[in-house]
C-alpha positions as CSV (number, residue, x, y, z in Angstrom):
1,M,152.0,107.6,92.1
2,S,152.9,110.5,94.4
3,V,150.2,112.9,95.4
4,E,151.0,116.6,95.6
5,K,149.8,118.3,98.8
6,I,149.0,122.0,99.4
7,D,147.2,123.9,102.1
8,T,144.9,126.0,99.8
9,L,144.0,125.3,96.2
10,V,142.4,128.1,94.2
11,V,140.5,127.1,91.1
12,G,140.5,129.8,88.4
13,A,143.0,132.6,87.5
14,G,140.7,135.4,86.5
15,Q,140.3,138.5,88.5
16,A,139.1,136.5,91.5
17,G,142.0,134.0,91.4
18,V,144.6,136.7,91.1
19,A,143.1,138.7,94.0
20,M,143.0,135.6,96.1
21,S,146.6,135.0,95.3
22,E,147.7,138.4,96.6
23,H,145.9,138.0,100.0
24,L,146.9,134.3,100.6
25,G,150.5,135.3,99.9
26,K,150.4,138.2,102.3
27,S,148.8,135.9,105.0
28,G,151.6,133.4,104.6
29,V,149.2,130.6,103.5
30,P,150.8,128.0,101.2
31,Y,148.7,127.9,98.1
32,L,148.5,127.0,94.4
33,V,146.2,128.4,91.6
34,L,145.1,126.1,88.7
35,E,143.7,127.6,85.5
36,R,142.5,125.5,82.6
37,D,143.3,128.2,80.0
38,R,145.3,131.4,80.4
39,I,145.2,134.0,83.1
40,A,142.1,136.1,82.6
41,E,141.1,134.0,79.6
42,R,137.5,135.1,79.6
43,W,138.5,138.7,79.0
44,R,140.3,137.6,75.9
45,S,138.2,135.0,74.3
46,G,134.8,135.3,76.0
47,R,134.1,138.9,74.9
48,W,133.6,140.8,71.7
49,D,136.4,142.5,69.9
50,S,135.6,146.1,70.7
51,L,134.7,145.6,74.4
52,V,136.1,148.0,76.9
53,A,135.7,148.0,80.7
54,N,132.4,149.4,82.0
55,G,134.2,151.4,84.7
56,P,137.0,154.0,84.4
57,A,140.6,153.0,85.0
58,W,140.9,154.8,88.3
59,H,138.1,152.7,89.7
60,D,138.1,149.2,88.1
61,R,141.5,148.0,89.3
62,F,143.2,146.5,92.3
63,P,144.7,148.9,94.8
64,G,148.2,147.7,94.3
65,M,148.6,148.7,90.7
66,E,147.3,151.2,88.2
67,F,146.6,150.4,84.5
68,P,149.9,151.0,82.7
69,G,149.6,153.9,80.2
70,A,145.9,154.6,80.8
71,A,144.5,157.9,81.8
72,P,142.5,157.7,85.0
73,D,139.2,158.3,83.3
74,A,139.8,156.0,80.3
75,F,137.8,152.9,79.7
76,V,140.4,150.2,79.1
77,G,140.1,147.6,76.3
78,K,139.6,144.0,77.0
79,E,143.1,142.8,76.0
80,S,144.6,145.5,78.2
81,V,142.5,144.3,81.1
82,A,143.7,140.7,80.6
83,D,147.3,142.0,80.3
84,Y,146.8,143.9,83.6
85,F,146.0,140.6,85.5
86,V,148.9,138.8,83.9
87,A,151.2,141.6,85.0
88,Y,149.7,141.7,88.5
89,A,150.1,138.0,88.9
90,D,153.8,138.4,87.9
91,K,154.2,141.3,90.3
92,I,153.0,139.3,93.3
93,S,154.8,136.1,92.0
94,A,151.6,134.1,92.1
95,P,152.0,130.4,91.8
96,I,149.6,129.9,88.9
97,R,149.6,126.8,86.7
98,C,147.9,127.3,83.4
99,G,146.5,124.6,81.2
100,V,145.4,122.4,84.1
101,D,141.8,121.4,84.3
102,V,140.2,120.6,87.6
103,K,137.9,117.6,87.0
104,E,136.6,116.7,90.4
105,V,136.9,117.7,94.1
106,R,135.8,115.3,96.9
107,R,136.2,115.4,100.6
108,N,138.6,112.9,102.0
109,V,137.1,110.1,104.0
110,G,138.2,109.7,107.6
111,R,140.7,112.5,107.5
112,P,140.7,116.3,106.8
113,G,141.0,117.9,103.4
114,F,140.0,117.2,99.8
115,R,141.1,115.0,97.0
116,V,141.4,117.0,93.7
117,E,141.6,115.2,90.4
118,T,143.1,117.3,87.7
119,S,144.2,116.8,84.1
120,E,147.8,116.6,85.4
121,G,147.3,114.3,88.4
122,V,146.0,114.3,91.9
123,I,146.4,117.0,94.5
124,E,145.3,117.0,98.1
125,A,144.3,120.3,99.7
126,S,143.0,121.5,103.1
127,N,141.0,124.3,101.5
128,I,139.4,124.8,98.1
129,V,138.6,128.3,96.8
130,A,136.2,128.2,93.8
131,A,137.2,131.4,92.0
132,T,135.5,130.6,88.7
133,G,133.1,133.5,88.9
134,P,129.5,133.8,87.9
135,F,129.9,133.7,84.1
136,Q,130.4,130.0,83.5
137,S,127.7,128.5,81.3
138,P,125.9,130.7,78.7
139,I,122.1,130.6,78.8
140,I,120.2,130.5,75.5
141,P,116.5,130.1,76.3
142,P,114.8,127.3,74.3
143,V,112.5,129.7,72.5
144,V,113.5,129.5,68.8
145,P,114.3,126.0,67.6
146,E,117.7,125.3,66.3
147,D,116.3,124.2,62.9
148,A,114.5,127.6,62.4
149,G,117.0,128.5,59.7
150,L,118.6,131.3,61.7
151,M,122.1,131.9,63.1
152,Q,121.7,131.8,66.8
153,I,124.6,132.6,69.2
154,H,125.1,133.7,72.7
155,S,126.6,137.2,73.4
156,S,129.8,135.5,74.7
157,S,130.3,134.1,71.2
158,Y,129.8,137.4,69.4
159,R,133.0,139.0,68.1
160,N,132.1,141.7,65.5
161,P,129.5,142.6,62.9
162,G,131.3,140.8,60.1
163,Q,130.6,137.5,61.9
164,L,126.9,137.7,61.1
165,P,125.1,136.8,57.9
166,E,123.5,139.5,55.7
167,G,120.2,140.8,56.8
168,A,118.7,142.1,60.0
169,V,119.6,140.9,63.5
170,L,117.6,140.5,66.7
171,V,119.4,141.1,70.0
172,V,117.6,139.6,73.0
173,G,118.6,141.2,76.3
174,A,119.2,144.9,77.2
175,G,121.9,144.7,79.8
176,S,125.3,146.1,79.2
177,S,126.3,143.4,76.7
178,G,123.1,143.3,74.8
179,V,122.8,147.1,74.3
180,Q,126.5,147.6,73.5
181,I,126.4,144.8,70.9
182,A,123.1,146.2,69.4
183,D,124.6,149.7,69.2
184,E,127.7,148.4,67.5
185,L,125.6,146.5,64.9
186,L,123.4,149.5,64.3
187,R,126.5,151.7,63.7
188,S,127.8,149.1,61.2
189,G,124.7,149.6,59.1
190,K,122.7,146.6,60.3
191,R,118.9,146.8,60.8
192,V,118.7,145.9,64.5
193,Y,115.8,144.8,66.7
194,L,116.4,144.9,70.4
195,S,114.2,143.0,72.9
196,V,114.2,145.1,76.2
197,G,113.3,143.5,79.5
198,P,113.2,145.1,83.0
199,H,116.4,147.0,83.7
200,D,118.2,149.8,85.5
201,R,120.2,152.4,83.5
202,P,122.3,154.7,85.6
203,P,123.8,157.9,84.1
204,R,127.3,157.3,82.8
205,A,128.3,160.6,84.4
206,Y,126.5,163.4,86.0
207,R,127.7,166.9,87.1
208,G,131.3,166.0,86.0
209,R,131.6,162.8,88.0
210,D,131.3,159.2,86.7
211,F,128.5,157.1,88.1
212,C,131.1,154.8,89.8
213,W,132.1,157.9,91.9
214,W,128.4,158.6,92.7
215,L,127.7,155.1,93.8
216,G,130.7,155.3,96.0
217,V,130.0,158.6,97.8
218,L,126.3,157.6,98.1
219,G,127.2,154.4,99.8
220,K,125.6,152.2,97.1
221,W,128.6,150.0,96.4
222,D,128.7,148.9,100.0
223,A,125.0,147.8,100.1
224,A,125.4,144.6,102.0
225,T,122.4,142.7,100.7
226,P,120.2,143.1,97.6
227,G,116.7,144.3,98.0
228,P,113.7,142.1,97.1
229,G,113.9,141.2,93.4
230,T,117.1,143.2,92.8
231,E,119.8,140.5,93.0
232,H,119.7,139.8,89.3
233,V,118.6,143.2,88.0
234,T,119.9,143.9,84.5
235,I,122.0,147.0,84.4
236,A,122.6,148.9,81.1
237,V,125.9,150.9,81.2
238,S,128.7,151.4,78.7
239,G,132.3,152.6,78.6
240,A,132.2,152.6,74.7
241,R,133.5,155.7,72.9
242,G,134.8,157.2,76.1
243,G,131.7,156.3,78.1
244,E,128.1,157.3,77.5
245,T,124.7,156.9,79.1
246,I,122.5,154.2,77.7
247,D,119.3,155.8,76.3
248,F,117.0,153.4,74.6
249,R,114.8,156.2,73.3
250,R,117.8,157.7,71.6
251,L,118.7,154.4,70.0
252,A,115.2,154.1,68.7
253,G,115.4,157.6,67.3
254,Q,118.6,156.4,65.4
255,G,116.7,153.5,63.8
256,M,116.9,150.7,66.3
257,I,113.6,148.9,66.7
258,L,112.7,148.2,70.3
259,L,110.6,145.3,71.4
260,G,109.3,144.1,74.7
261,R,110.5,141.0,76.5
262,T,110.7,137.9,74.2
263,E,108.1,135.4,75.1
264,D,107.5,132.6,72.6
265,Y,107.9,131.4,69.0
266,K,105.5,129.6,66.6
267,N,105.6,129.1,62.9
268,G,108.3,131.7,62.2
269,V,106.7,134.3,64.4
270,L,108.2,135.7,67.7
271,N,105.8,137.1,70.3
272,F,106.8,139.8,72.7
273,A,105.3,140.8,76.0
274,P,103.3,144.1,76.2
275,D,105.8,145.5,78.7
276,L,108.2,147.7,76.6
277,I,106.8,151.1,77.8
278,E,106.8,149.8,81.4
279,N,110.4,148.6,81.1
280,L,111.6,151.9,79.7
281,A,109.7,153.7,82.5
282,R,111.4,151.6,85.1
283,G,114.8,152.5,83.6
284,D,113.9,156.1,83.5
285,A,112.9,156.1,87.2
286,N,116.1,154.4,88.2
287,Y,118.1,157.0,86.2
288,M,116.2,160.0,87.7
289,S,116.4,158.6,91.2
290,L,120.2,158.7,91.0
291,L,120.2,162.2,89.7
292,D,118.0,163.2,92.6
293,E,120.3,161.6,95.2
294,A,123.3,163.2,93.5
295,D,121.7,166.6,93.6
296,A,120.8,166.2,97.3
297,Y,124.4,165.1,98.1
298,V,125.8,168.2,96.4
299,V,123.5,170.5,98.4
300,R,124.0,168.7,101.7
301,N,127.8,168.8,101.4
302,G,128.2,172.2,99.8
303,I,130.2,170.7,96.9
304,D,130.9,173.0,93.9
305,L,129.9,170.8,90.9
306,P,128.3,172.2,87.7
307,E,124.6,171.8,87.3
308,E,123.4,169.7,84.4
309,P,119.8,170.4,83.6
310,D,119.9,168.8,80.2
311,A,120.5,165.4,81.9
312,R,116.8,165.3,82.8
313,K,115.6,165.6,79.3
314,I,113.7,162.5,78.0
315,E,113.9,161.8,74.3
316,P,110.6,161.6,72.5
317,D,109.1,158.1,71.8
318,A,109.7,156.6,68.4
319,Q,106.9,154.7,66.8
320,C,108.2,151.4,68.0
321,V,107.8,152.7,71.6
322,S,104.4,154.4,71.2
323,D,103.0,151.5,69.2
324,P,105.0,148.4,70.3
325,I,105.3,145.4,68.1
326,R,103.8,142.3,69.7
327,D,104.3,139.7,66.9
328,L,107.2,139.7,64.5
329,N,107.5,137.4,61.5
330,L,111.2,136.9,61.4
331,A,111.4,136.2,57.6
332,D,109.3,139.2,56.7
333,A,111.5,141.4,58.9
334,G,114.6,140.0,57.2
335,I,116.1,138.7,60.4
336,N,118.7,136.1,59.7
337,S,120.5,136.1,63.1
338,I,119.7,136.2,66.8
339,I,122.1,137.2,69.5
340,W,121.0,136.0,73.0
341,A,122.4,138.4,75.6
342,T,120.6,136.4,78.2
343,G,123.3,135.9,80.9
344,F,125.0,132.9,82.4
345,T,124.4,130.2,84.9
346,V,127.0,128.7,87.3
347,D,128.5,125.2,86.8
348,Y,130.1,123.6,89.8
349,S,129.6,120.0,88.6
350,W,133.3,119.4,89.4
351,L,132.7,120.3,93.1
352,K,131.3,117.1,94.7
353,V,130.4,118.6,98.1
354,D,127.0,119.4,99.7
355,V,127.1,123.2,99.5
356,F,124.5,124.0,96.8
357,D,120.9,124.9,96.8
358,E,118.2,123.2,94.6
359,K,119.2,125.5,91.7
360,G,122.9,124.6,92.0
361,R,123.9,128.0,93.5
362,P,126.4,128.1,96.3
363,K,125.1,128.3,99.9
364,H,127.5,130.6,101.7
365,Q,128.1,133.6,103.9
366,R,130.4,136.1,102.3
367,G,132.0,133.3,100.4
368,V,132.4,130.9,103.3
369,S,130.4,127.8,102.7
370,A,128.7,125.5,105.3
371,E,131.3,122.8,104.3
372,P,134.5,123.6,106.2
373,G,137.3,124.3,103.8
374,I,135.2,125.2,100.8
375,Y,135.1,128.9,99.7
376,F,133.6,130.8,96.8
377,L,134.9,134.1,95.3
378,G,133.7,136.4,92.6
379,L,130.0,135.9,93.0
380,P,127.5,138.8,92.6
381,W,126.5,140.2,95.9
382,Q,129.0,138.0,97.7
383,S,129.3,140.5,100.4
384,R,128.1,143.8,98.8
385,R,126.9,145.3,95.6
386,G,130.5,145.7,94.4
387,S,131.5,142.1,94.9
388,A,131.5,141.1,91.2
389,F,133.6,144.1,90.1
390,I,137.4,144.1,89.9
391,W,138.0,146.2,92.9
392,G,135.1,144.5,94.9
393,V,136.5,141.0,94.4
394,W,139.8,142.2,95.8
395,H,138.2,143.1,99.1
396,D,136.2,139.8,99.2
397,A,139.4,137.9,98.6
398,K,141.0,139.6,101.6
399,Y,138.1,138.5,103.8
400,L,138.4,134.9,102.7
401,A,142.2,134.9,103.1
402,D,141.8,136.2,106.7
403,H,139.3,133.5,107.4
404,I,141.6,130.7,106.0
405,S,144.5,132.1,108.0
406,T,142.5,132.2,111.2
407,Q,141.3,128.6,110.7
408,R,145.0,127.6,110.2
409,K,145.9,129.1,113.6
410,Y,143.2,127.2,115.3
411,L,144.4,124.0,113.8
412,E,148.0,124.8,114.6
413,Y,147.0,125.3,118.3
414,H,145.2,122.0,118.2
415,E,148.2,120.2,116.9
416,S,150.5,121.9,119.4
417,A,148.2,121.0,122.3
418,K,148.0,117.4,121.1
419,Q,151.8,117.2,120.9
420,Q,152.1,118.6,124.4
421,L,149.7,116.0,125.8
422,Q,151.7,113.2,124.1
423,E,155.0,114.5,125.6
424,A,153.5,114.9,129.1
């Protein structure tokens, strides 16, 4: 059986794989992209129906193309985001093969490159770019047993309120996914409990500028490394209904019941940590600190932006905040479903090379691993704070393509020098 050979194989055709395609093509590197589903499949089938991008259209895109038909400040729906990447791949004529699953990658023995076993045969490649992103395997903590008589799903499996049984619902996790889903369920008429852990909650907009703009001019997107304990900080932000600041106290005032961090379960009762007030205070502090920095920036640069004193008002505490619930009997509360908005873990079980730490996370510098020829793209904080965002992954892809192109030049020199010696 013949073996297909390619210089660089990119695994995954989401935003990372499409960005990598553009830069490898511009660098003149022969490459191929394999995608087990469709281009940007996670945007279509791994998100709930009403999801929109968390950043405005002018910001969350690649430099080479705007969102067709979208106003610059619009928050684009998930299907339109997926369509954008399909159109972008077509625009750059990216060689993407869909419906091909990469089963295993191993380094060749005694010669350069890697052997890649796929559902469509074997490919040999000099370089492998793992562009599968950070959202690979949903995490559902083993807190409530499967036989507890409840519907339990991960946020990646949630689609709409009609999917859930009658009765109240508990959402665990107060990041962007958890709070947006909880808000949608509350608006649908559901009784909603929301377990809130430590989080940051930036203003959606302030003084007429979106928070994406503020993070840019304040240099926060380019922060090169996370501070201690901040690499996996939960961020609550939303583009729903034209974009709005997440305010947990406002949600509580509208009837949502806030709880502390979920701890354990016994005999039908869930226990919650006594940290709700602390977690809300942390979110408030993060919110206020960005307002302070924005105000200082306006004064320092003499920019004419309208003041917004109401932005600093804090909603009063509802009873669930002033007197937090520590123990909740799920049956008595009428809770028949739990949505776990508790994040994801990576799964590189197909990549049989020694480039992972004890927790299975890639060991790398800006996506370049210690194993020559193995690269990663789309990871949080890969090179900066913005790395996991659409525009951020585009810049990281350029860095990796430049690295691959440079290594090719070294090898070309080596082969040329060897040929000259043979001819001498």
